[in-house]
C-alpha positions as CSV (number, residue, x, y, z in Angstrom):
1,L,25.2,16.5,1.9
2,C,28.5,13.9,1.8
3,L,30.4,16.9,0.0
4,I,29.5,19.0,3.1
5,L,30.7,17.0,5.2
6,C,33.8,15.8,4.0
7,I,35.3,19.9,3.5
8,I,34.0,19.7,6.9
9,F,36.1,16.8,7.9
10,S,38.7,18.0,6.1
11,N,39.0,21.3,7.5
12,V,38.8,19.9,11.3
13,I,41.5,17.7,10.3
14,A,43.9,20.2,9.1
15,L,43.0,22.4,12.1
16,I,44.2,19.4,14.6
17,S,47.2,18.9,12.7
18,K,48.7,23.1,13.0
19,H,51.3,22.9,15.0
20,S,50.0,26.2,16.9
21,L,46.7,24.2,18.1
22,N,47.0,23.2,21.6
23,M,46.2,20.1,23.3
24,E,42.9,21.8,24.8
25,V,41.5,22.8,21.8
26,S,42.3,19.2,19.9
27,M,41.1,17.9,22.7
28,K,37.4,19.8,22.5
29,L,37.6,19.1,18.6
30,R,37.7,15.3,19.2
31,P,34.1,14.8,19.6
32,T,33.2,16.5,16.6
33,L,35.7,14.9,14.6
34,S,34.2,11.5,15.9
35,F,30.6,12.4,15.0
36,L,31.3,13.1,11.3
37,T,33.8,10.2,11.2
38,I,30.4,8.2,12.3
39,V,28.3,10.1,10.4
40,L,30.3,9.5,7.0
41,S,30.9,6.1,7.6
42,L,27.6,5.3,7.7
43,I,26.9,7.2,4.5
44,F,29.0,4.8,3.1
45,L,28.4,2.0,4.6
46,F,24.3,2.3,3.8
47,P,24.0,3.9,0.4
48,A,20.5,5.0,-0.2
49,S,20.7,2.4,-3.5
50,S,21.7,-0.4,-0.4
51,Y,17.4,0.3,-0.2
52,A,16.0,1.7,-3.0
53,Q,13.3,0.3,-4.9
54,T,13.7,2.3,-7.6
55,F,12.0,0.9,-11.0
56,D,14.3,3.4,-13.9
57,G,12.8,2.0,-17.1
58,T,9.8,0.3,-18.8
59,W,8.1,-3.2,-19.5
60,G,7.8,-3.7,-23.0
61,C,6.1,-6.7,-25.3
62,V,8.7,-8.3,-27.4
63,Y,6.6,-10.5,-28.9
64,A,3.0,-12.5,-28.7
65,T,2.6,-16.2,-30.1
66,I,0.3,-15.4,-32.9
67,D,-3.3,-16.7,-33.2
68,D,-2.5,-18.7,-36.5
69,Q,-0.8,-21.3,-37.4
70,P,2.0,-22.3,-37.6
71,N,2.7,-20.8,-34.1
72,S,-1.0,-20.3,-31.9
73,T,-1.4,-22.0,-28.9
74,G,-4.5,-23.0,-30.7
75,Y,-7.2,-22.2,-28.2
76,N,-7.7,-20.6,-24.4
77,T,-4.5,-20.3,-23.1
78,P,-4.8,-20.1,-18.9
79,A,-1.2,-20.4,-18.1
80,V,2.5,-20.6,-19.0
81,G,5.4,-21.9,-17.8
82,V,9.0,-21.2,-18.8
83,I,12.1,-23.4,-18.7
84,K,14.5,-20.7,-20.0
85,E,14.6,-17.8,-22.4
86,N,12.3,-18.5,-25.2
87,T,11.5,-22.1,-24.4
88,F,8.5,-22.4,-22.6
89,V,5.1,-24.8,-22.4
90,A,1.7,-23.3,-22.6
91,L,-1.4,-25.1,-20.8
92,V,-4.5,-25.1,-22.9
93,Q,-7.9,-25.6,-21.7
94,R,-11.8,-24.8,-22.0
95,K,-13.8,-26.2,-19.9
96,S,-17.1,-26.1,-21.6
97,N,-15.7,-28.9,-23.8
98,S,-13.4,-30.6,-21.8
99,T,-10.2,-29.2,-23.7
100,C,-7.2,-29.5,-22.0
101,L,-3.5,-30.3,-23.4
102,L,0.4,-28.8,-23.2
103,V,2.0,-27.3,-26.0
104,G,5.5,-26.5,-26.0
105,Y,8.2,-23.8,-27.4
106,T,11.6,-23.8,-28.1
107,N,13.6,-20.4,-29.7
108,A,10.3,-18.8,-30.1
109,D,9.4,-15.6,-31.1
110,S,5.8,-14.5,-32.3
111,I,6.1,-16.8,-35.7
112,N,8.8,-19.5,-34.6
113,G,9.0,-21.8,-31.6
114,R,6.1,-24.2,-31.1
115,M,6.6,-27.8,-31.3
116,G,4.6,-30.2,-32.8
117,N,1.3,-30.0,-35.2
118,F,-2.0,-29.0,-33.3
119,G,-5.3,-28.2,-34.4
120,Y,-7.0,-24.9,-34.0
121,G,-10.2,-23.7,-32.5
122,S,-12.9,-26.0,-31.6
123,S,-12.8,-28.1,-34.9
124,G,-9.0,-28.6,-34.6
125,L,-8.6,-29.2,-31.0
126,G,-12.0,-28.9,-29.1
127,G,-12.4,-32.0,-26.7
128,Y,-9.1,-33.2,-27.4
129,R,-7.5,-34.1,-23.5
130,Q,-3.9,-34.9,-23.5
131,Q,-3.0,-38.1,-21.8
132,W,-0.3,-38.4,-18.8
133,S,0.9,-42.0,-18.8
134,S,3.3,-44.7,-17.8
135,G,2.8,-48.3,-18.6
136,F,-0.8,-49.1,-18.1
137,D,-1.4,-46.2,-15.9
138,V,-3.1,-43.4,-17.6
139,V,-4.8,-40.2,-16.6
140,E,-6.6,-37.9,-18.5
141,M,-5.6,-33.7,-18.4
142,L,-8.8,-32.5,-17.3
143,E,-9.9,-28.5,-16.0
144,A,-6.5,-27.9,-15.0
145,V,-5.8,-23.8,-14.8
146,D,-2.0,-23.8,-13.9
147,I,0.9,-25.2,-14.4
148,A,4.9,-25.1,-12.9
149,A,7.8,-25.3,-15.2
150,T,11.8,-25.9,-14.0
151,P,14.8,-25.5,-15.5
152,D,15.5,-29.2,-15.9
153,S,12.7,-29.4,-18.2
154,F,9.6,-30.8,-15.6
155,V,6.3,-29.5,-16.0
156,Y,3.6,-29.9,-13.1
157,V,-0.2,-30.0,-13.7
158,A,-3.1,-29.0,-11.2
159,N,-5.5,-31.8,-12.9
160,N,-8.6,-31.9,-12.0
161,D,-9.2,-35.6,-12.9
162,P,-11.6,-37.6,-10.4
163,G,-8.1,-38.2,-8.0
164,R,-7.4,-34.6,-8.5
165,N,-3.5,-35.1,-9.6
166,I,-0.4,-33.4,-9.9
167,L,0.8,-34.7,-13.5
168,V,4.5,-34.5,-14.3
169,F,5.3,-34.3,-17.5
170,K,8.7,-33.4,-19.0
171,M,9.9,-31.2,-22.4
172,S,11.9,-33.3,-24.3
173,A,13.5,-32.1,-28.3
174,D,10.6,-32.3,-29.8
175,S,7.8,-32.5,-27.3
176,V,6.1,-32.3,-24.1
177,I,5.7,-36.0,-23.0
178,S,5.0,-38.0,-19.6
179,T,7.0,-39.1,-17.0
180,E,6.3,-41.9,-14.3
181,Y,5.6,-39.3,-11.8
182,R,2.2,-38.4,-10.2
183,M,0.8,-37.6,-6.9
184,V,-3.6,-38.2,-5.9
185,T,-4.2,-34.9,-3.9
186,G,-7.9,-36.1,-2.4
187,A,-11.2,-34.8,-3.4
188,D,-11.1,-31.0,-3.4
189,S,-10.4,-29.4,-6.4
190,I,-7.1,-27.9,-7.6
191,W,-6.0,-24.2,-9.0
192,A,-2.5,-23.0,-8.6
193,I,0.7,-25.1,-8.6
194,D,4.5,-23.9,-8.0
195,V,7.9,-25.8,-7.2
196,D,10.7,-24.8,-5.1
197,A,14.7,-25.2,-6.3
198,N,14.7,-28.4,-4.3
199,G,11.8,-30.1,-5.6
200,Y,9.1,-29.3,-2.8
201,V,5.2,-28.8,-4.8
202,Y,3.0,-26.6,-3.8
203,V,-0.8,-26.5,-4.7
204,T,-3.8,-24.7,-3.7
205,T,-7.2,-26.3,-3.0
206,V,-10.4,-24.9,-3.5
207,D,-13.4,-25.9,-1.6
208,T,-17.0,-23.8,-2.2
209,N,-18.1,-25.1,1.5
210,A,-14.6,-24.0,3.1
211,T,-11.5,-21.9,3.0
212,G,-8.8,-23.4,0.9
213,K,-5.5,-25.1,1.5
214,V,-1.9,-25.3,0.3
215,L,-0.8,-28.6,0.1
216,V,2.9,-28.9,0.1
217,F,4.5,-32.5,-1.0
218,K,7.8,-34.0,-1.0
219,P,9.9,-33.9,-4.3
220,F,9.5,-36.8,-6.8
221,G,13.0,-38.0,-5.8
222,D,12.6,-37.8,-2.3
223,D,8.9,-40.0,-2.1
224,P,8.4,-43.3,-3.8
225,E,4.9,-42.5,-3.6
226,W,5.2,-40.4,-6.9
227,S,6.0,-43.1,-9.0
228,G,4.7,-46.4,-6.9
229,L,0.9,-46.2,-5.6
230,H,0.3,-42.2,-6.1
231,S,-1.2,-41.7,-2.6
232,G,1.5,-40.1,-0.8
233,S,0.0,-37.2,2.3
234,P,1.2,-34.0,2.2
235,I,4.3,-33.4,4.3
236,S,2.8,-29.9,5.3
237,T,-0.9,-28.0,4.9
238,I,-1.7,-24.3,5.2
239,T,-5.5,-23.4,6.0
240,I,-6.0,-20.1,4.7
241,P,-8.5,-17.8,7.1
242,D,-10.5,-16.3,4.2
243,P,-12.9,-18.2,2.3
244,G,-12.4,-17.7,-1.8
245,T,-10.6,-19.4,-4.8
246,L,-7.2,-20.0,-4.2
247,R,-6.1,-18.9,-8.0
248,G,-2.2,-18.3,-7.2
249,V,1.1,-19.7,-5.2
250,A,4.6,-19.0,-5.5
251,V,7.1,-19.5,-3.3
252,D,10.9,-18.7,-3.2
253,P,13.7,-21.1,-4.2
254,S,14.6,-21.9,-0.8
255,G,11.0,-22.7,0.0
256,S,10.9,-20.8,3.3
257,V,8.2,-18.1,2.3
258,I,5.1,-19.2,0.7
259,Y,2.6,-16.3,-1.2
260,V,-1.1,-16.9,-1.8
261,S,-3.9,-14.9,-3.7
262,N,-7.4,-15.3,-3.0
263,Y,-10.0,-14.1,-6.0
264,Q,-12.8,-13.2,-4.0
265,A,-11.2,-11.8,-0.6
266,K,-8.5,-9.7,-3.1
267,K,-5.9,-10.4,-0.8
268,V,-2.7,-12.3,-1.2
269,Y,-1.3,-14.0,2.4
270,C,2.5,-14.4,3.1
271,Y,3.7,-17.7,4.8
272,T,7.4,-18.1,6.1
273,G,8.8,-21.6,7.3
274,D,9.4,-24.6,5.7
275,P,8.1,-27.4,4.4
276,V,9.0,-29.9,7.4
277,N,8.3,-27.8,10.2
278,G,5.3,-26.2,8.2
279,Y,4.5,-22.4,8.2
280,T,2.7,-19.6,9.6
281,Q,0.8,-16.5,8.7
282,F,3.7,-13.3,8.6
283,T,1.5,-10.5,9.1
284,G,4.0,-7.9,8.1
285,F,3.2,-8.7,5.1
286,N,-0.1,-7.2,3.8
287,Y,-1.5,-7.0,0.4
288,L,-5.2,-6.1,-0.3
289,Y,-5.9,-5.7,-4.1
290,T,-8.3,-2.0,-4.8
291,D,-7.6,-1.6,-8.1
292,T,-10.4,-0.3,-10.0
293,T,-11.2,-1.6,-13.5
294,G,-13.5,1.2,-15.2
295,V,-16.1,-1.3,-16.5
296,E,-18.9,-3.1,-15.0
297,F,-17.0,-6.0,-14.1
298,E,-14.9,-6.6,-10.5
299,A,-11.1,-8.3,-10.8
300,G,-9.0,-9.9,-8.2
301,P,-5.9,-11.3,-7.8
302,W,-5.1,-14.1,-10.1
303,G,-1.5,-15.5,-10.6
304,L,1.7,-15.2,-8.3
305,G,5.3,-15.3,-9.5
306,Y,8.3,-14.8,-7.0
307,M,11.3,-13.6,-9.2
308,P,14.5,-15.5,-8.1
309,E,17.7,-12.9,-7.0
310,K,15.6,-9.9,-7.3
311,N,13.1,-11.0,-5.2
312,I,10.1,-9.6,-6.4
313,L,6.6,-10.7,-6.2
314,F,4.4,-10.5,-9.4
315,M,0.7,-10.8,-9.3
316,A,-1.2,-10.9,-12.7
317,A,-5.3,-9.1,-11.5
318,D,-7.9,-9.8,-14.1
319,V,-11.6,-9.9,-14.1
320,D,-13.1,-13.5,-14.4
321,F,-13.4,-15.1,-17.5
322,H,-15.5,-11.8,-19.4
323,T,-14.9,-11.2,-22.7
324,S,-16.1,-8.1,-24.4
325,N,-16.0,-5.1,-21.9
326,G,-13.6,-7.7,-19.7
327,Y,-10.9,-6.9,-22.3
328,N,-10.2,-3.2,-20.9
329,Y,-8.6,-4.6,-17.8
330,G,-5.6,-6.9,-17.0
331,K,-2.6,-5.8,-14.9
332,I,0.4,-7.2,-13.7
333,F,1.5,-5.9,-10.1
334,L,4.8,-5.7,-8.7
335,L,5.2,-5.9,-4.9
336,N,7.5,-5.7,-2.4
337,P,8.4,-9.1,-1.2
338,N,8.3,-8.0,3.0
339,T,5.1,-5.6,3.1
340,G,3.6,-6.1,0.0
341,A,3.6,-3.0,-1.3
342,E,3.2,-1.9,-4.8
343,L,6.0,-0.9,-6.4
344,D,5.2,-1.2,-10.4
345,T,2.2,-2.0,-13.0
346,I,2.3,-3.1,-16.1
347,D,-1.1,-2.4,-17.8
348,C,-1.9,-5.1,-20.4
349,A,-4.6,-3.6,-21.6
350,E,-3.2,-0.3,-22.2
351,W,-0.2,-1.9,-23.7
352,N,-3.1,-3.5,-26.1
353,F,-4.7,-0.3,-27.3
354,V,-1.6,1.1,-27.7
355,M,-0.3,-0.9,-30.2
356,T,-3.7,-2.4,-31.7
357,G,-6.1,0.7,-31.8
358,G,-8.9,-1.1,-29.5
359,Y,-9.0,-3.6,-26.7
360,S,-10.4,-6.5,-28.2
361,T,-8.3,-6.4,-32.1
362,R,-5.3,-7.8,-33.4
363,A,-5.1,-8.1,-37.1
364,S,-5.6,-11.5,-38.6
365,G,-4.5,-12.5,-35.2
366,T,-1.1,-12.1,-36.1
367,T,-0.1,-8.4,-36.2
368,P,1.2,-6.3,-35.0
369,G,3.9,-9.2,-33.6
370,N,4.4,-8.0,-29.9
371,A,0.9,-7.4,-28.9
372,S,-1.6,-10.1,-28.0
373,G,-4.9,-8.2,-28.4
374,Y,-8.0,-9.3,-25.8
375,T,-6.5,-9.1,-22.6
376,S,-7.2,-11.6,-19.6
377,V,-3.8,-12.2,-18.3
378,F,-4.1,-15.0,-15.0
379,N,-0.7,-16.2,-14.7
380,V,3.3,-15.6,-14.8
381,D,6.2,-16.2,-15.0
382,F,10.3,-15.6,-15.9
383,D,13.4,-17.1,-17.3
384,E,16.7,-16.6,-16.2
385,S,17.4,-13.6,-17.6
386,F,14.7,-11.4,-15.9
387,N,12.2,-11.6,-18.4
388,L,8.5,-11.8,-17.7
389,Y,5.6,-14.0,-19.5
390,D,2.2,-14.0,-19.3
391,Q,-0.8,-15.2,-21.6
392,S,-3.8,-14.2,-23.1
393,Y,-6.4,-16.3,-22.2
394,Y,-9.0,-15.1,-24.7
395,G,-6.1,-13.8,-27.0
396,W,-4.6,-17.3,-27.3
397,T,-1.2,-16.3,-26.9
398,V,2.4,-16.5,-24.5
399,D,3.4,-12.8,-24.3
400,K,7.4,-12.2,-23.5
401,W,8.0,-9.2,-21.2
402,V,11.5,-7.2,-21.4
403,Y,12.2,-4.4,-19.0
404,S,14.7,-1.5,-20.2
405,G,16.5,-0.7,-17.0
406,T,17.8,-2.4,-14.4
407,L,15.2,-4.1,-12.0
408,P,16.6,-3.7,-8.7
409,T,16.9,-6.5,-5.8
410,I,14.9,-6.1,-3.1
411,P,16.7,-7.6,0.3
412,L,14.2,-10.9,1.2
413,T,14.1,-10.1,5.0
414,I,11.8,-11.8,6.6
415,V,12.1,-15.5,8.1
416,N,10.3,-17.9,10.3
417,V,9.1,-16.9,13.6
418,K,9.4,-20.0,16.1
419,K,8.1,-21.2,19.4
420,T,10.7,-22.5,21.6
421,D,8.8,-24.3,25.0
422,G,5.6,-24.1,26.5
423,F,6.4,-22.2,29.4
424,V,5.3,-19.0,30.6
425,P,8.1,-15.9,30.7
426,S,7.8,-13.9,34.3
427,E,8.6,-11.1,32.2
428,F,8.4,-9.2,28.8
429,K,12.2,-9.8,27.4
430,L,14.3,-8.9,24.2
431,N,17.3,-11.2,24.6
432,Q,20.6,-10.6,22.9
433,N,21.0,-12.0,19.3
434,Y,23.2,-14.3,18.7
435,P,26.0,-14.7,17.1
436,N,26.7,-11.7,17.7
437,P,28.6,-9.9,15.6
438,F,27.4,-12.4,12.6
439,N,27.3,-13.1,8.8
440,P,24.6,-13.2,7.4
441,A,22.1,-14.8,9.4
442,T,21.6,-13.9,13.5
443,T,18.7,-15.5,16.1
444,I,16.4,-13.2,17.9
445,E,14.8,-14.7,21.4
446,F,12.1,-12.8,23.1
447,A,9.8,-13.7,25.7
448,V,5.5,-12.4,26.0
449,T,4.2,-13.1,29.1
450,Q,0.3,-13.0,27.8
451,R,-1.6,-12.7,24.6
452,A,-0.4,-9.0,22.6
453,D,0.1,-7.4,19.4
454,V,3.6,-7.9,19.2
455,S,6.1,-5.8,16.2
456,L,10.0,-6.6,16.0
457,K,11.2,-4.1,13.9
458,V,14.9,-3.1,12.8
459,Y,16.8,-0.1,12.1
460,N,20.5,1.3,10.9
461,I,22.0,3.6,13.5
462,T,20.6,6.8,12.1
463,G,16.9,5.8,12.6
464,E,16.0,4.2,9.3
465,L,13.4,1.3,8.8
466,V,15.3,-1.7,7.6
467,T,13.1,-4.2,7.7
468,T,9.8,-5.2,9.9
469,L,10.2,-9.2,11.2
470,I,6.8,-9.0,12.8
471,N,4.3,-6.5,12.5
472,S,1.7,-6.0,15.0
473,A,1.1,-9.6,15.4
474,S,-0.6,-11.4,18.0
475,F,1.7,-13.9,20.1
476,E,0.4,-15.9,23.6
477,A,2.5,-15.8,26.5
478,G,5.8,-18.2,25.5
479,N,9.6,-17.8,24.5
480,Y,9.9,-17.0,20.6
481,S,12.9,-16.9,17.7
482,I,13.1,-15.6,14.5
483,T,15.8,-16.2,12.2
484,L,16.9,-12.6,10.5
485,D,19.0,-13.1,7.3
486,A,20.8,-10.0,6.6
487,S,22.7,-11.7,3.4
488,R,21.7,-8.6,1.3
489,L,22.2,-6.1,4.2
490,A,25.1,-3.8,4.6
491,S,28.1,-4.2,7.3
492,G,27.3,-2.3,10.0
493,T,25.5,-2.0,13.5
494,Y,21.8,-2.2,13.8
495,I,19.3,-1.7,16.4
496,Y,16.4,-4.1,16.7
497,V,13.3,-3.1,18.4
498,L,10.1,-5.1,20.3
499,T,7.1,-3.4,21.1
500,N,3.9,-5.0,22.4
501,G,1.9,-2.0,22.6
502,T,3.0,-0.8,25.9
503,Q,6.6,-1.6,26.2
504,Q,8.9,-1.1,23.8
505,L,12.6,-3.1,24.1
506,S,15.6,-2.8,22.0
507,K,19.5,-4.1,21.1
508,K,22.3,-3.5,19.2
509,M,23.9,-6.4,16.6
510,T,26.6,-6.0,14.5
511,L,27.2,-7.2,10.9
512,L,30.3,-8.4,10.2
513,K,30.9,-9.5,6.2
């Protein structure tokens, strides 16, 4: 199409440039020339790759730590926290005998990398509980299911001791050691944990009699309670609308978008905002797990991971602590961070079957070096090179996956909606964005006269949907503002459209980079 238009464009220019072409004909051709100019400009300003979410490669496991000395995690492994490429911490836990500890790896592959000497299995590790300690203050690790690691080597544990502490450790040159930081979270059990780039800590609670919550705590550098009495309050709390165990939480580096998985409800929720001012659910993101396992067990969403820069949300899905036929299922889904659409899938169980010839086998626990067997993928994490790490709970391994192509970068366009005042407006209204032109962010204000399902969508000038800022979300009467971050969009003119079911308003805005 571009080539054809270029040929037509060249011919029109040639006609106009001929001295024999009179002024009247030139004037008649000007609209055609203008139209072609706009179309060609749009093609070059908005190439297909600007919005493409093409996955041109495949995922492959390059190593799985052996299930044997001297490189095994040693026991059931529900989570991994990555510090940098091939440097990570494995969480080892078995509820039946209260085993709970951290095992560090550096410069790892399938047979190398483990720090320190550890026992193996029930006879070597059974019942061992690692201690967090600071002076005379001691807390034992107990029934932790998730950890979060940061590039500066800190490891956060969602611990289920009587105080439900968040325990902070640090990887040293040869081991994982305690810091002075911990925080009591309350009476409810805690499950999933994540940390943003500013150090805010996000942890999910589990209450069998009520819906779960996400608690957000200040960084330990900003709240002396982490190293003092350890009894600080959350700076923000999110209550999830459906009952169920919240087995995954992931946050973008800025802390402006939070994702939460609910195993029983089979949903992933999205919230936008910030730790200080709070969060609201973004209904434009809609994910319901519907995959079938092919066995007698049902599966659901487990751990979540947000891949920085690429802006891809990863979700582990597996059955609920089932062996035997439970090994036949285990996948990782790659989701669009704005909508929840499934973009790609890693079938971990199928990989194990192809590599080993079965779902529950790995010769001597060591061969092959790139398949764990015993699929039980509960959590995910990444390194700075966009490699993926997961674990096998029953295979007692940490696995590293590499993508053969180039992962796409998906613009993260969802942002927070704020109610600007308590006045009831007299008309349904959409204001001109400001600033305009803008780069890269702009604010859009609108008014709703009565409760209505509101949508706010952004299109490019050709009518292609670029992003959905609000998707049929219920708003009460009031004045609202929303910020669009267009840092990953191309320069040009965009049209934003507000609807309430019966009315539609639209305006233009210009992004200049």
